[in-house]
PDBQT receptor file of N, H, CA, C and O in Angstrom, charges set to zero:
ATOM      1  N   UNK A   1      31.462  38.095 -13.296  1.00  0.00    +0.000 N 
ATOM      2  CA  UNK A   1      30.244  38.015 -12.506  1.00  0.00    +0.000 C 
ATOM      3  C   UNK A   1      30.522  38.718 -11.185  1.00  0.00    +0.000 C 
ATOM      4  O   UNK A   1      31.465  38.363 -10.478  1.00  0.00    +0.000 OA
ATOM      5  N   UNK A   2      29.713  39.705 -10.850  1.00  0.00    +0.000 N 
ATOM      6  H   UNK A   2      28.946  39.993 -11.425  1.00  0.00    +0.000 HD
ATOM      7  CA  UNK A   2      29.943  40.484  -9.636  1.00  0.00    +0.000 C 
ATOM      8  C   UNK A   2      29.718  39.661  -8.363  1.00  0.00    +0.000 C 
ATOM      9  O   UNK A   2      28.844  38.796  -8.310  1.00  0.00    +0.000 OA
ATOM     10  N   UNK A   3      30.513  39.947  -7.364  1.00  0.00    +0.000 N 
ATOM     11  H   UNK A   3      31.223  40.649  -7.407  1.00  0.00    +0.000 HD
ATOM     12  CA  UNK A   3      30.402  39.281  -6.069  1.00  0.00    +0.000 C 
ATOM     13  C   UNK A   3      28.984  39.425  -5.513  1.00  0.00    +0.000 C 
ATOM     14  O   UNK A   3      28.421  38.457  -5.001  1.00  0.00    +0.000 OA
ATOM     15  N   UNK A   4      28.407  40.612  -5.608  1.00  0.00    +0.000 N 
ATOM     16  H   UNK A   4      28.864  41.398  -6.024  1.00  0.00    +0.000 HD
ATOM     17  CA  UNK A   4      27.071  40.839  -5.041  1.00  0.00    +0.000 C 
ATOM     18  C   UNK A   4      26.013  39.955  -5.701  1.00  0.00    +0.000 C 
ATOM     19  O   UNK A   4      25.074  39.520  -5.034  1.00  0.00    +0.000 OA
ATOM     20  N   UNK A   5      26.149  39.686  -6.990  1.00  0.00    +0.000 N 
ATOM     21  H   UNK A   5      26.912  40.039  -7.532  1.00  0.00    +0.000 HD
ATOM     22  CA  UNK A   5      25.185  38.822  -7.677  1.00  0.00    +0.000 C 
ATOM     23  C   UNK A   5      25.413  37.355  -7.315  1.00  0.00    +0.000 C 
ATOM     24  O   UNK A   5      24.461  36.591  -7.158  1.00  0.00    +0.000 OA
ATOM     25  N   UNK A   6      26.675  36.973  -7.186  1.00  0.00    +0.000 N 
ATOM     26  H   UNK A   6      27.448  37.594  -7.314  1.00  0.00    +0.000 HD
ATOM     27  CA  UNK A   6      26.996  35.604  -6.795  1.00  0.00    +0.000 C 
ATOM     28  C   UNK A   6      26.476  35.331  -5.384  1.00  0.00    +0.000 C 
ATOM     29  O   UNK A   6      25.959  34.250  -5.102  1.00  0.00    +0.000 OA
ATOM     30  N   UNK A   7      26.617  36.316  -4.509  1.00  0.00    +0.000 N 
ATOM     31  H   UNK A   7      27.037  37.194  -4.739  1.00  0.00    +0.000 HD
ATOM     32  CA  UNK A   7      26.124  36.166  -3.139  1.00  0.00    +0.000 C 
ATOM     33  C   UNK A   7      24.615  35.964  -3.141  1.00  0.00    +0.000 C 
ATOM     34  O   UNK A   7      24.103  35.123  -2.403  1.00  0.00    +0.000 OA
ATOM     35  N   UNK A   8      23.901  36.722  -3.958  1.00  0.00    +0.000 N 
ATOM     36  H   UNK A   8      24.317  37.406  -4.557  1.00  0.00    +0.000 HD
ATOM     37  CA  UNK A   8      22.446  36.575  -4.054  1.00  0.00    +0.000 C 
ATOM     38  C   UNK A   8      22.084  35.153  -4.470  1.00  0.00    +0.000 C 
ATOM     39  O   UNK A   8      21.178  34.545  -3.900  1.00  0.00    +0.000 OA
ATOM     40  N   UNK A   9      22.792  34.626  -5.462  1.00  0.00    +0.000 N 
ATOM     41  H   UNK A   9      23.528  35.120  -5.925  1.00  0.00    +0.000 HD
ATOM     42  CA  UNK A   9      22.521  33.276  -5.945  1.00  0.00    +0.000 C 
ATOM     43  C   UNK A   9      22.853  32.223  -4.893  1.00  0.00    +0.000 C 
ATOM     44  O   UNK A   9      22.129  31.240  -4.738  1.00  0.00    +0.000 OA
ATOM     45  N   UNK A  10      23.950  32.433  -4.172  1.00  0.00    +0.000 N 
ATOM     46  H   UNK A  10      24.539  33.232  -4.297  1.00  0.00    +0.000 HD
ATOM     47  CA  UNK A  10      24.310  31.482  -3.114  1.00  0.00    +0.000 C 
ATOM     48  C   UNK A  10      23.254  31.464  -2.019  1.00  0.00    +0.000 C 
ATOM     49  O   UNK A  10      22.926  30.400  -1.494  1.00  0.00    +0.000 OA
ATOM     50  N   UNK A  11      22.717  32.629  -1.668  1.00  0.00    +0.000 N 
ATOM     51  H   UNK A  11      22.983  33.493  -2.095  1.00  0.00    +0.000 HD
ATOM     52  CA  UNK A  11      21.677  32.687  -0.638  1.00  0.00    +0.000 C 
ATOM     53  C   UNK A  11      20.436  31.920  -1.082  1.00  0.00    +0.000 C 
ATOM     54  O   UNK A  11      19.819  31.217  -0.281  1.00  0.00    +0.000 OA
ATOM     55  N   UNK A  12      20.071  32.053  -2.347  1.00  0.00    +0.000 N 
ATOM     56  H   UNK A  12      20.572  32.625  -2.997  1.00  0.00    +0.000 HD
ATOM     57  CA  UNK A  12      18.918  31.312  -2.874  1.00  0.00    +0.000 C 
ATOM     58  C   UNK A  12      19.178  29.813  -2.779  1.00  0.00    +0.000 C 
ATOM     59  O   UNK A  12      18.317  29.059  -2.326  1.00  0.00    +0.000 OA
ATOM     60  N   UNK A  13      20.351  29.385  -3.202  1.00  0.00    +0.000 N 
ATOM     61  H   UNK A  13      21.050  29.997  -3.570  1.00  0.00    +0.000 HD
ATOM     62  CA  UNK A  13      20.697  27.960  -3.158  1.00  0.00    +0.000 C 
ATOM     63  C   UNK A  13      20.721  27.442  -1.724  1.00  0.00    +0.000 C 
ATOM     64  O   UNK A  13      20.240  26.341  -1.457  1.00  0.00    +0.000 OA
ATOM     65  N   UNK A  14      21.271  28.216  -0.810  1.00  0.00    +0.000 N 
ATOM     66  H   UNK A  14      21.662  29.110  -1.027  1.00  0.00    +0.000 HD
ATOM     67  CA  UNK A  14      21.315  27.794   0.593  1.00  0.00    +0.000 C 
ATOM     68  C   UNK A  14      19.919  27.719   1.196  1.00  0.00    +0.000 C 
ATOM     69  O   UNK A  14      19.634  26.810   1.977  1.00  0.00    +0.000 OA
ATOM     70  N   UNK A  15      19.055  28.647   0.851  1.00  0.00    +0.000 N 
ATOM     71  H   UNK A  15      19.286  29.385   0.217  1.00  0.00    +0.000 HD
ATOM     72  CA  UNK A  15      17.672  28.606   1.337  1.00  0.00    +0.000 C 
ATOM     73  C   UNK A  15      16.965  27.345   0.847  1.00  0.00    +0.000 C 
ATOM     74  O   UNK A  15      16.259  26.686   1.611  1.00  0.00    +0.000 OA
ATOM     75  N   UNK A  16      17.155  27.015  -0.420  1.00  0.00    +0.000 N 
ATOM     76  H   UNK A  16      17.728  27.550  -1.041  1.00  0.00    +0.000 HD
ATOM     77  CA  UNK A  16      16.523  25.812  -0.977  1.00  0.00    +0.000 C 
ATOM     78  C   UNK A  16      17.107  24.548  -0.356  1.00  0.00    +0.000 C 
ATOM     79  O   UNK A  16      16.372  23.603  -0.066  1.00  0.00    +0.000 OA
ATOM     80  N   UNK A  17      18.410  24.523  -0.152  1.00  0.00    +0.000 N 
ATOM     81  H   UNK A  17      19.007  25.290  -0.388  1.00  0.00    +0.000 HD
ATOM     82  CA  UNK A  17      19.051  23.366   0.477  1.00  0.00    +0.000 C 
ATOM     83  C   UNK A  17      18.523  23.171   1.896  1.00  0.00    +0.000 C 
ATOM     84  O   UNK A  17      18.301  22.043   2.337  1.00  0.00    +0.000 OA
ATOM     85  N   UNK A  18      18.326  24.271   2.599  1.00  0.00    +0.000 N 
ATOM     86  H   UNK A  18      18.506  25.188   2.241  1.00  0.00    +0.000 HD
ATOM     87  CA  UNK A  18      17.790  24.184   3.959  1.00  0.00    +0.000 C 
ATOM     88  C   UNK A  18      16.380  23.605   3.951  1.00  0.00    +0.000 C 
ATOM     89  O   UNK A  18      16.043  22.785   4.805  1.00  0.00    +0.000 OA
ATOM     90  N   UNK A  19      15.555  24.024   2.998  1.00  0.00    +0.000 N 
ATOM     91  H   UNK A  19      15.829  24.690   2.304  1.00  0.00    +0.000 HD
ATOM     92  CA  UNK A  19      14.192  23.489   2.888  1.00  0.00    +0.000 C 
ATOM     93  C   UNK A  19      14.207  21.981   2.673  1.00  0.00    +0.000 C 
ATOM     94  O   UNK A  19      13.336  21.265   3.165  1.00  0.00    +0.000 OA
ATOM     95  N   UNK A  20      15.204  21.509   1.934  1.00  0.00    +0.000 N 
ATOM     96  H   UNK A  20      15.912  22.091   1.534  1.00  0.00    +0.000 HD
ATOM     97  CA  UNK A  20      15.323  20.083   1.631  1.00  0.00    +0.000 C 
ATOM     98  C   UNK A  20      16.140  19.329   2.674  1.00  0.00    +0.000 C 
ATOM     99  O   UNK A  20      16.349  18.122   2.550  1.00  0.00    +0.000 OA
ATOM    100  N   UNK A  21      16.598  20.036   3.696  1.00  0.00    +0.000 N 
ATOM    101  H   UNK A  21      16.428  21.016   3.796  1.00  0.00    +0.000 HD
ATOM    102  CA  UNK A  21      17.471  19.472   4.725  1.00  0.00    +0.000 C 
ATOM    103  C   UNK A  21      18.697  18.817   4.094  1.00  0.00    +0.000 C 
ATOM    104  O   UNK A  21      19.110  17.723   4.479  1.00  0.00    +0.000 OA
ATOM    105  N   UNK A  22      19.259  19.512   3.125  1.00  0.00    +0.000 N 
ATOM    106  H   UNK A  22      18.924  20.401   2.813  1.00  0.00    +0.000 HD
ATOM    107  CA  UNK A  22      20.407  19.028   2.372  1.00  0.00    +0.000 C 
ATOM    108  C   UNK A  22      21.658  19.776   2.818  1.00  0.00    +0.000 C 
ATOM    109  O   UNK A  22      21.745  20.989   2.631  1.00  0.00    +0.000 OA
ATOM    110  N   UNK A  23      22.623  19.079   3.400  1.00  0.00    +0.000 N 
ATOM    111  H   UNK A  23      22.552  18.093   3.552  1.00  0.00    +0.000 HD
ATOM    112  CA  UNK A  23      23.848  19.763   3.809  1.00  0.00    +0.000 C 
ATOM    113  C   UNK A  23      24.692  20.146   2.590  1.00  0.00    +0.000 C 
ATOM    114  O   UNK A  23      24.900  19.339   1.684  1.00  0.00    +0.000 OA
ATOM    115  N   UNK A  24      25.163  21.369   2.586  1.00  0.00    +0.000 N 
ATOM    116  H   UNK A  24      24.994  22.025   3.322  1.00  0.00    +0.000 HD
ATOM    117  CA  UNK A  24      26.008  21.865   1.500  1.00  0.00    +0.000 C 
ATOM    118  C   UNK A  24      27.200  22.621   2.110  1.00  0.00    +0.000 C 
ATOM    119  O   UNK A  24      27.280  23.846   2.015  1.00  0.00    +0.000 OA
ATOM    120  N   UNK A  25      28.117  21.881   2.733  1.00  0.00    +0.000 N 
ATOM    121  H   UNK A  25      28.052  20.887   2.810  1.00  0.00    +0.000 HD
ATOM    122  CA  UNK A  25      29.214  22.542   3.445  1.00  0.00    +0.000 C 
ATOM    123  C   UNK A  25      30.120  23.371   2.544  1.00  0.00    +0.000 C 
ATOM    124  O   UNK A  25      30.626  24.407   2.976  1.00  0.00    +0.000 OA
ATOM    125  N   UNK A  26      30.332  22.950   1.327  1.00  0.00    +0.000 N 
ATOM    126  H   UNK A  26      29.921  22.108   0.977  1.00  0.00    +0.000 HD
ATOM    127  CA  UNK A  26      31.174  23.724   0.411  1.00  0.00    +0.000 C 
ATOM    128  C   UNK A  26      30.548  25.059   0.067  1.00  0.00    +0.000 C 
ATOM    129  O   UNK A  26      31.235  26.080   0.018  1.00  0.00    +0.000 OA
ATOM    130  N   UNK A  27      29.260  25.055  -0.169  1.00  0.00    +0.000 N 
ATOM    131  H   UNK A  27      28.702  24.226  -0.129  1.00  0.00    +0.000 HD
ATOM    132  CA  UNK A  27      28.549  26.293  -0.479  1.00  0.00    +0.000 C 
ATOM    133  C   UNK A  27      28.503  27.208   0.742  1.00  0.00    +0.000 C 
ATOM    134  O   UNK A  27      28.616  28.427   0.616  1.00  0.00    +0.000 OA
ATOM    135  N   UNK A  28      28.340  26.620   1.908  1.00  0.00    +0.000 N 
ATOM    136  H   UNK A  28      28.249  25.630   2.010  1.00  0.00    +0.000 HD
ATOM    137  CA  UNK A  28      28.341  27.407   3.142  1.00  0.00    +0.000 C 
ATOM    138  C   UNK A  28      29.686  28.098   3.333  1.00  0.00    +0.000 C 
ATOM    139  O   UNK A  28      29.742  29.272   3.699  1.00  0.00    +0.000 OA
ATOM    140  N   UNK A  29      30.764  27.369   3.086  1.00  0.00    +0.000 N 
ATOM    141  H   UNK A  29      30.719  26.416   2.789  1.00  0.00    +0.000 HD
ATOM    142  CA  UNK A  29      32.105  27.956   3.189  1.00  0.00    +0.000 C 
ATOM    143  C   UNK A  29      32.300  29.054   2.148  1.00  0.00    +0.000 C 
ATOM    144  O   UNK A  29      32.826  30.122   2.461  1.00  0.00    +0.000 OA
ATOM    145  N   UNK A  30      31.881  28.796   0.925  1.00  0.00    +0.000 N 
ATOM    146  H   UNK A  30      31.453  27.929   0.671  1.00  0.00    +0.000 HD
ATOM    147  CA  UNK A  30      32.015  29.801  -0.134  1.00  0.00    +0.000 C 
ATOM    148  C   UNK A  30      31.276  31.082   0.244  1.00  0.00    +0.000 C 
ATOM    149  O   UNK A  30      31.791  32.180   0.033  1.00  0.00    +0.000 OA
ATOM    150  N   UNK A  31      30.083  30.949   0.797  1.00  0.00    +0.000 N 
ATOM    151  H   UNK A  31      29.665  30.057   0.968  1.00  0.00    +0.000 HD
ATOM    152  CA  UNK A  31      29.315  32.125   1.213  1.00  0.00    +0.000 C 
ATOM    153  C   UNK A  31      30.078  32.911   2.272  1.00  0.00    +0.000 C 
ATOM    154  O   UNK A  31      30.117  34.140   2.223  1.00  0.00    +0.000 OA
ATOM    155  N   UNK A  32      30.678  32.217   3.223  1.00  0.00    +0.000 N 
ATOM    156  H   UNK A  32      30.646  31.219   3.263  1.00  0.00    +0.000 HD
ATOM    157  CA  UNK A  32      31.455  32.896   4.267  1.00  0.00    +0.000 C 
ATOM    158  C   UNK A  32      32.635  33.656   3.664  1.00  0.00    +0.000 C 
ATOM    159  O   UNK A  32      32.929  34.778   4.076  1.00  0.00    +0.000 OA
ATOM    160  N   UNK A  33      33.306  33.050   2.698  1.00  0.00    +0.000 N 
ATOM    161  H   UNK A  33      33.067  32.138   2.364  1.00  0.00    +0.000 HD
ATOM    162  CA  UNK A  33      34.449  33.708   2.067  1.00  0.00    +0.000 C 
ATOM    163  C   UNK A  33      34.016  34.944   1.281  1.00  0.00    +0.000 C 
ATOM    164  O   UNK A  33      34.683  35.978   1.320  1.00  0.00    +0.000 OA
ATOM    165  N   UNK A  34      32.914  34.833   0.581  1.00  0.00    +0.000 N 
ATOM    166  H   UNK A  34      32.372  33.993   0.549  1.00  0.00    +0.000 HD
ATOM    167  CA  UNK A  34      32.422  35.978  -0.184  1.00  0.00    +0.000 C 
ATOM    168  C   UNK A  34      31.850  37.064   0.725  1.00  0.00    +0.000 C 
ATOM    169  O   UNK A  34      31.875  38.242   0.370  1.00  0.00    +0.000 OA
ATOM    170  N   UNK A  35      31.338  36.679   1.889  1.00  0.00    +0.000 N 
ATOM    171  H   UNK A  35      31.318  35.722   2.177  1.00  0.00    +0.000 HD
ATOM    172  CA  UNK A  35      30.899  37.686   2.860  1.00  0.00    +0.000 C 
ATOM    173  C   UNK A  35      32.089  38.526   3.327  1.00  0.00    +0.000 C 
ATOM    174  O   UNK A  35      31.948  39.725   3.565  1.00  0.00    +0.000 OA
ATOM    175  N   UNK A  36      33.256  37.900   3.458  1.00  0.00    +0.000 N 
ATOM    176  H   UNK A  36      33.371  36.926   3.265  1.00  0.00    +0.000 HD
ATOM    177  CA  UNK A  36      34.473  38.639   3.814  1.00  0.00    +0.000 C 
ATOM    178  C   UNK A  36      34.802  39.670   2.740  1.00  0.00    +0.000 C 
ATOM    179  O   UNK A  36      35.181  40.800   3.049  1.00  0.00    +0.000 OA
ATOM    180  N   UNK A  37      34.656  39.276   1.485  1.00  0.00    +0.000 N 
ATOM    181  H   UNK A  37      34.348  38.359   1.234  1.00  0.00    +0.000 HD
ATOM    182  CA  UNK A  37      34.929  40.213   0.393  1.00  0.00    +0.000 C 
ATOM    183  C   UNK A  37      33.978  41.402   0.434  1.00  0.00    +0.000 C 
ATOM    184  O   UNK A  37      34.390  42.543   0.223  1.00  0.00    +0.000 OA
ATOM    185  N   UNK A  38      32.718  41.132   0.705  1.00  0.00    +0.000 N 
ATOM    186  H   UNK A  38      32.384  40.205   0.876  1.00  0.00    +0.000 HD
ATOM    187  CA  UNK A  38      31.741  42.215   0.798  1.00  0.00    +0.000 C 
ATOM    188  C   UNK A  38      32.098  43.137   1.956  1.00  0.00    +0.000 C 
ATOM    189  O   UNK A  38      31.998  44.358   1.834  1.00  0.00    +0.000 OA
ATOM    190  N   UNK A  39      32.514  42.557   3.077  1.00  0.00    +0.000 N 
ATOM    191  H   UNK A  39      32.595  41.565   3.176  1.00  0.00    +0.000 HD
ATOM    192  CA  UNK A  39      32.927  43.373   4.224  1.00  0.00    +0.000 C 
ATOM    193  C   UNK A  39      34.135  44.245   3.876  1.00  0.00    +0.000 C 
ATOM    194  O   UNK A  39      34.319  45.323   4.442  1.00  0.00    +0.000 OA
ATOM    195  N   UNK A  40      34.955  43.763   2.940  1.00  0.00    +0.000 N 
ATOM    196  H   UNK A  40      34.805  42.888   2.480  1.00  0.00    +0.000 HD
ATOM    197  CA  UNK A  40      36.127  44.523   2.480  1.00  0.00    +0.000 C 
ATOM    198  C   UNK A  40      35.771  45.539   1.396  1.00  0.00    +0.000 C 
ATOM    199  O   UNK A  40      36.652  46.221   0.872  1.00  0.00    +0.000 OA
ATOM    200  N   UNK A  41      34.472  45.642   1.055  1.00  0.00    +0.000 N 
ATOM    201  H   UNK A  41      33.757  45.088   1.481  1.00  0.00    +0.000 HD
ATOM    202  CA  UNK A  41      34.035  46.607   0.050  1.00  0.00    +0.000 C 
ATOM    203  C   UNK A  41      34.209  46.137  -1.383  1.00  0.00    +0.000 C 
ATOM    204  O   UNK A  41      34.295  46.961  -2.293  1.00  0.00    +0.000 OA
ATOM    205  N   UNK A  42      34.264  44.827  -1.604  1.00  0.00    +0.000 N 
ATOM    206  H   UNK A  42      34.195  44.157  -0.864  1.00  0.00    +0.000 HD
ATOM    207  CA  UNK A  42      34.520  44.279  -2.936  1.00  0.00    +0.000 C 
ATOM    208  C   UNK A  42      33.273  43.737  -3.629  1.00  0.00    +0.000 C 
ATOM    209  O   UNK A  42      33.391  42.933  -4.553  1.00  0.00    +0.000 OA
ATOM    210  N   UNK A  43      32.075  44.161  -3.202  1.00  0.00    +0.000 N 
ATOM    211  H   UNK A  43      31.979  44.815  -2.451  1.00  0.00    +0.000 HD
ATOM    212  CA  UNK A  43      30.847  43.600  -3.780  1.00  0.00    +0.000 C 
ATOM    213  C   UNK A  43      30.668  43.897  -5.260  1.00  0.00    +0.000 C 
ATOM    214  O   UNK A  43      29.946  43.173  -5.945  1.00  0.00    +0.000 OA
ATOM    215  N   UNK A  44      31.304  44.939  -5.765  1.00  0.00    +0.000 N 
ATOM    216  H   UNK A  44      31.890  45.527  -5.208  1.00  0.00    +0.000 HD
ATOM    217  CA  UNK A  44      31.191  45.279  -7.187  1.00  0.00    +0.000 C 
ATOM    218  C   UNK A  44      32.368  44.769  -8.005  1.00  0.00    +0.000 C 
ATOM    219  O   UNK A  44      32.541  45.152  -9.162  1.00  0.00    +0.000 OA
ATOM    220  N   UNK A  45      33.171  43.908  -7.404  1.00  0.00    +0.000 N 
ATOM    221  H   UNK A  45      33.031  43.597  -6.464  1.00  0.00    +0.000 HD
ATOM    222  CA  UNK A  45      34.291  43.281  -8.112  1.00  0.00    +0.000 C 
ATOM    223  C   UNK A  45      33.827  41.957  -8.695  1.00  0.00    +0.000 C 
ATOM    224  O   UNK A  45      32.790  41.421  -8.303  1.00  0.00    +0.000 OA
ATOM    225  N   UNK A  46      34.602  41.439  -9.632  1.00  0.00    +0.000 N 
ATOM    226  H   UNK A  46      35.444  41.874  -9.951  1.00  0.00    +0.000 HD
ATOM    227  CA  UNK A  46      34.314  40.124 -10.182  1.00  0.00    +0.000 C 
ATOM    228  C   UNK A  46      34.686  39.036  -9.189  1.00  0.00    +0.000 C 
ATOM    229  O   UNK A  46      35.442  39.278  -8.247  1.00  0.00    +0.000 OA
ATOM    230  N   UNK A  47      34.159  37.847  -9.399  1.00  0.00    +0.000 N 
ATOM    231  H   UNK A  47      33.545  37.650 -10.164  1.00  0.00    +0.000 HD
ATOM    232  CA  UNK A  47      34.402  36.754  -8.460  1.00  0.00    +0.000 C 
ATOM    233  C   UNK A  47      35.876  36.359  -8.375  1.00  0.00    +0.000 C 
ATOM    234  O   UNK A  47      36.279  35.703  -7.414  1.00  0.00    +0.000 OA
ATOM    235  N   UNK A  48      36.687  36.746  -9.364  1.00  0.00    +0.000 N 
ATOM    236  H   UNK A  48      36.359  37.279 -10.144  1.00  0.00    +0.000 HD
ATOM    237  CA  UNK A  48      38.112  36.442  -9.317  1.00  0.00    +0.000 C 
ATOM    238  C   UNK A  48      38.808  37.148  -8.155  1.00  0.00    +0.000 C 
ATOM    239  O   UNK A  48      39.940  36.807  -7.813  1.00  0.00    +0.000 OA
ATOM    240  N   UNK A  49      38.148  38.117  -7.553  1.00  0.00    +0.000 N 
ATOM    241  H   UNK A  49      37.228  38.394  -7.830  1.00  0.00    +0.000 HD
ATOM    242  CA  UNK A  49      38.737  38.844  -6.428  1.00  0.00    +0.000 C 
ATOM    243  C   UNK A  49      38.989  37.910  -5.239  1.00  0.00    +0.000 C 
ATOM    244  O   UNK A  49      39.864  38.187  -4.419  1.00  0.00    +0.000 OA
ATOM    245  N   UNK A  50      38.244  36.822  -5.136  1.00  0.00    +0.000 N 
ATOM    246  H   UNK A  50      37.534  36.597  -5.803  1.00  0.00    +0.000 HD
ATOM    247  CA  UNK A  50      38.497  35.852  -4.066  1.00  0.00    +0.000 C 
ATOM    248  C   UNK A  50      39.873  35.225  -4.251  1.00  0.00    +0.000 C 
ATOM    249  O   UNK A  50      40.641  35.117  -3.295  1.00  0.00    +0.000 OA
ATOM    250  N   UNK A  51      40.180  34.819  -5.455  1.00  0.00    +0.000 N 
ATOM    251  H   UNK A  51      39.556  34.906  -6.231  1.00  0.00    +0.000 HD
ATOM    252  CA  UNK A  51      41.503  34.265  -5.770  1.00  0.00    +0.000 C 
ATOM    253  C   UNK A  51      42.591  35.291  -5.456  1.00  0.00    +0.000 C 
ATOM    254  O   UNK A  51      43.600  34.973  -4.827  1.00  0.00    +0.000 OA
ATOM    255  N   UNK A  52      42.369  36.509  -5.900  1.00  0.00    +0.000 N 
ATOM    256  H   UNK A  52      41.548  36.766  -6.411  1.00  0.00    +0.000 HD
ATOM    257  CA  UNK A  52      43.359  37.567  -5.693  1.00  0.00    +0.000 C 
ATOM    258  C   UNK A  52      43.580  37.848  -4.213  1.00  0.00    +0.000 C 
ATOM    259  O   UNK A  52      44.699  38.151  -3.799  1.00  0.00    +0.000 OA
ATOM    260  N   UNK A  53      42.534  37.750  -3.421  1.00  0.00    +0.000 N 
ATOM    261  H   UNK A  53      41.624  37.504  -3.756  1.00  0.00    +0.000 HD
ATOM    262  CA  UNK A  53      42.652  38.004  -1.976  1.00  0.00    +0.000 C 
ATOM    263  C   UNK A  53      43.631  37.031  -1.334  1.00  0.00    +0.000 C 
ATOM    264  O   UNK A  53      44.428  37.431  -0.485  1.00  0.00    +0.000 OA
ATOM    265  N   UNK A  54      43.585  35.780  -1.720  1.00  0.00    +0.000 N 
ATOM    266  H   UNK A  54      42.938  35.456  -2.409  1.00  0.00    +0.000 HD
ATOM    267  CA  UNK A  54      44.424  34.783  -1.065  1.00  0.00    +0.000 C 
ATOM    268  C   UNK A  54      45.791  34.640  -1.716  1.00  0.00    +0.000 C 
ATOM    269  O   UNK A  54      46.729  34.170  -1.072  1.00  0.00    +0.000 OA
ATOM    270  N   UNK A  55      45.923  35.025  -2.952  1.00  0.00    +0.000 N 
ATOM    271  H   UNK A  55      45.162  35.406  -3.476  1.00  0.00    +0.000 HD
ATOM    272  CA  UNK A  55      47.233  34.991  -3.604  1.00  0.00    +0.000 C 
ATOM    273  C   UNK A  55      48.069  36.184  -3.151  1.00  0.00    +0.000 C 
ATOM    274  O   UNK A  55      49.264  36.053  -2.885  1.00  0.00    +0.000 OA
ATOM    275  N   UNK A  56      47.434  37.336  -3.068  1.00  0.00    +0.000 N 
ATOM    276  H   UNK A  56      46.463  37.442  -3.284  1.00  0.00    +0.000 HD
ATOM    277  CA  UNK A  56      48.160  38.562  -2.709  1.00  0.00    +0.000 C 
ATOM    278  C   UNK A  56      48.143  38.855  -1.221  1.00  0.00    +0.000 C 
ATOM    279  O   UNK A  56      48.949  39.643  -0.726  1.00  0.00    +0.000 OA
ATOM    280  N   UNK A  57      47.220  38.217  -0.507  1.00  0.00    +0.000 N 
ATOM    281  H   UNK A  57      46.566  37.576  -0.909  1.00  0.00    +0.000 HD
ATOM    282  CA  UNK A  57      47.168  38.409   0.932  1.00  0.00    +0.000 C 
ATOM    283  C   UNK A  57      46.386  39.530   1.412  1.00  0.00    +0.000 C 
ATOM    284  O   UNK A  57      46.300  39.750   2.620  1.00  0.00    +0.000 OA
TER     285      UNK A  57
């Protein structure tokens, strides 16, 4: 699953959570981590790239 598609889905979920005034700190953190990947040019990589980023540094 591409990072760019996962990010789109996370944004939808966060928007809905905000409408419901539902705190989702784990999802908020995940979005921040995936935003870092996008900034690194990894939006067309699979979601496993997050694991690889922290294992390999």
